[in-house]
C-alpha positions, 0 to 999 in steps of 0.5 A: 500500500502506498503512503498518502499523498500528503506524506512529506516524502512525496514532495522531497522525492519530486523536488529532488531534495532527497536522493533515493537509490531507486531500483525501478528505472522508469520511476527513476527517469520520471522522478528526475524529469519531474524535478527538472520540470519543477525547477524550470517552472513547467510543473507545480509540486502538487501536480508532480506529486499527483503524477508520481503517485499515479505512476506508483499506484498503477505499477505498485508491485514494480515499485514496492522496493523503492517505496519501502526505501523512500518511506522507511527512511 
């Protein structure tokens, strides 16, 4: 189960404030692109959290190890 979108780690993740050793390559690419889009002003933090959360929800089995790393740290 994914932590709620209000959990602060989601914002750290999408803004690139904390670096996590992600195993899922698609998630890693999406998170890196999202951080760049936030910094350039193309994307809001809330929209970025929504996008990454939706990706993780859709592929929750593929990203479960990464979610454990992020939210247990």
